C-alpha positions in Angstrom: -17.8 54.4 13.0 -18.7 52.7 9.7 -15.3 51.0 9.6 -15.7 49.7 13.1 -19.1 48.3 12.4 -17.9 46.7 9.2 -14.9 45.2 11.0 -17.1 43.9 13.8 -19.5 42.4 11.2 -16.6 40.7 9.5 -15.3 39.2 12.8 -18.8 37.9 13.7 -19.2 36.3 10.2 -15.8 34.6 10.4 -16.5 33.4 14.0 -19.9 32.0 12.8 -18.2 30.2 10.0 -15.6 28.7 12.3 -18.3 27.5 14.8 -20.4 26.0 12.0 -17.4 24.1 10.6 -16.6 22.8 14.0 -20.2 21.6 14.5 -20.4 19.9 11.1 -19.9 16.1 11.4 -16.8 14.9 9.8 -17.2 12.0 7.4 -16.0 8.7 8.9 -12.6 7.6 7.6 -12.9 4.5 5.5 -10.6 1.5 5.8 -7.1 2.0 4.3 -7.0 1.4 0.6 -4.5 -0.6 -1.5 -5.0 1.9 -4.3 -2.0 4.2 -4.8 1.8 4.0 -5.3 3.9 2.0 -2.9 7.7 2.0 -2.6 9.4 -1.3 -1.6 11.3 -0.9 1.7 12.1 -4.5 2.7 12.3 -7.9 1.0 12.9 -10.8 3.3 12.9 -14.6 2.5 12.9 -17.3 5.1 13.7 -20.8 4.0 12.7 -23.8 6.2 14.4 -27.0 5.3 12.8 -30.4 5.6 16.1 -32.2 6.5 16.7 -30.7 10.0 19.0 -27.8 8.9 18.2 -24.5 10.7 16.1 -22.0 8.8 17.9 -19.4 6.6 16.8 -15.8 6.4 17.9 -13.7 3.4 17.2 -10.0 3.5 17.7 -8.1 0.2 19.1 -4.6 0.3 16.5 -2.2 -1.0 17.4 1.3 -2.0 15.0 4.2 -2.7 13.6 3.8 -6.2 14.5 0.1 -6.6 10.9 -1.0 -6.9 7.5 0.7 -6.9 4.1 -0.7 -7.4 1.0 1.3 -8.3 -2.4 -0.3 -7.7 -5.3 1.4 -9.6 -8.9 1.5 -8.5 -9.8 -0.4 -11.7 -7.6 -3.4 -10.7 -4.5 -2.6 -12.6 -1.0 -3.1 -11.2 1.9 -1.2 -12.7 5.4 -2.0 -11.4 8.7 -0.2 -11.9 11.9 -2.1 -11.1 15.2 -0.1 -11.1 13.6 2.6 -13.2 12.2 0.3 -15.8 8.5 -0.2 -16.2 7.4 -3.8 -16.2 4.5 -5.3 -18.2 1.2 -4.2 -16.5 -0.6 -6.8 -14.5 -4.0 -7.0 -12.8 -4.9 -7.7 -9.2 -7.8 -8.7 -7.0 -7.8 -7.8 -3.3 -10.4 -9.4 -1.1 -10.2 -9.8 2.7 -6.5 -10.3 3.3 -5.9 -12.2 0.0 -4.1 -10.4 -2.9 -4.0 -12.2 -6.2 -1.8 -10.8 -9.0 -2.4 -12.1 -12.6 0.4 -11.7 -15.1 -0.1 -11.2 -18.9 2.3 -14.0 -19.7 2.8 -16.9 -19.6 -1.0 -17.3 -20.0 -2.7 -18.0 -16.7 0.3 -17.1 -14.5 -0.6 -15.6 -11.1 0.7 -15.2 -7.6 -1.2 -15.2 -4.3 -0.2 -13.2 -1.3 -1.6 -12.6 2.2 -1.8 -9.0 3.3 -0.7 -8.9 6.9 -0.6 -5.0 7.3 -2.5 -2.3 5.4 -2.5 1.2 6.9 -2.7 4.6 5.3 1.1 4.5 4.8 2.3 0.9 5.2 1.7 -2.3 3.2 3.1 -5.7 4.1 2.3 -8.9 2.3 3.8 -12.3 2.0 3.7 -15.4 -0.1 3.4 -18.9 1.3 5.7 -21.7 0.3 7.5 -20.7 -2.9 9.1 -24.1 -3.5 9.3 -27.7 -2.1 11.8 -26.7 0.6 9.5 -24.1 2.2 10.4 -20.5 1.5 8.2 -17.6 2.6 8.8 -14.2 1.1 7.7 -11.0 2.9 7.5 -7.7 1.1 7.1 -4.4 2.9 6.2 -1.1 1.3 5.5 2.5 2.3 3.1 4.8 0.5 4.7 7.2 -1.8 
């Protein structure tokens, strides 16, 4: 009899905990964060010529481990290309603008527009890279 009572008490306690957990409000999920490690999946450049030639699209073949970027919460950016760590950089991300500042040459930076940022996907592109009109789009998946 004592065992049945103990078992019944245990079942009621567990049921009460499950009900309480279901009643507890879940914290609202925040917006996706850039912070974390991202593996490059696609690298596409589109060149638009000013002389009437048709645009040219160049897609670079990306294999797993070719390039990874780690964005830290403190604004650091660490990149690994083909297994070799690159010189750390810094970044600022505001709105859809991503600015990466490089340690050398002094004052060097790149500006990108983030077009997609979800929990597991990041896509950003640069505007015109040269006088001809080349746009480069980089796509990543969270690692």
